[in-house]
C-alpha positions in Angstrom: 16.5 -21.0 2.8 12.6 -21.0 3.0 10.8 -18.1 1.8 7.6 -16.9 3.8 5.1 -16.5 1.0 4.6 -12.7 1.0 8.5 -13.0 0.4 7.7 -15.1 -2.6 5.5 -12.6 -4.0 7.5 -9.7 -3.6 10.0 -11.5 -5.8 7.8 -11.3 -8.8 6.5 -8.1 -8.6 7.0 -5.0 -11.6 9.3 -2.2 -10.4 6.7 0.3 -10.2 4.7 -2.1 -7.9 8.2 -2.9 -5.9 8.9 1.0 -5.5 5.4 1.7 -4.2 5.8 -1.3 -1.9 9.1 0.1 -0.7 7.2 3.3 -0.1 4.4 2.3 1.6 6.6 0.0 4.2 8.6 3.0 4.6 6.0 5.4 5.3 4.0 3.2 7.7 0.6 4.3 7.1 -0.1 6.6 4.1 -3.0 8.4 2.6 -3.3 7.3 -1.0 -4.1 10.6 -2.5 -0.9 11.5 -0.7 1.2 9.1 -3.1 4.3 11.2 -5.0 3.5 9.6 -8.2 -0.1 8.9 -9.7 1.6 5.8 -11.1 2.0 4.4 -7.5 -1.8 5.0 -7.2 -2.4 2.5 -9.9 0.2 0.0 -8.2 -2.1 -0.2 -5.3 -4.8 -2.1 -6.6 -2.2 -4.9 -7.9 -0.4 -5.1 -4.3 -3.7 -5.6 -2.9 -5.1 -8.2 -5.0 -1.4 -10.0 -4.5 -2.0 -9.6 -0.6 0.8 -7.4 0.3 -1.1 -4.3 1.0 -4.2 -3.4 3.2 -6.5 -0.3 2.4 -8.8 1.0 4.8 -10.8 3.7 5.3 -10.8 6.0 8.8 -11.8 9.8 9.9 -8.9 12.3 9.8 -10.9 15.1 11.8 -13.5 14.7 14.7 -15.6 17.5 12.9 -15.8 15.8 9.6 -18.3 13.4 8.7 -16.6 11.5 6.0 -13.9 8.5 6.0 -10.3 9.4 4.2 -8.5 6.3 2.5 -5.5 5.6 3.9 -2.8 2.0 2.8 -0.4 0.3 4.9 1.7 -2.8 4.2 0.6 -6.1 5.7 2.8 -7.5 8.3 
């Protein structure tokens, strides 16, 4: 059985990183400040460094000039 690079990286995650990754995959796209647990917010940077998630900014309203941070799992 041959594992892809993402599957191999997903195997060596801590418990909180695994919960966070599964939550993000299930949600699809979520604003970083709307994560249910503050420890999940801390795990996002580790997942980004491992190449499993992508963080980007986008406008949430046409009337606001400020962009908000969002996170989604890479496919």
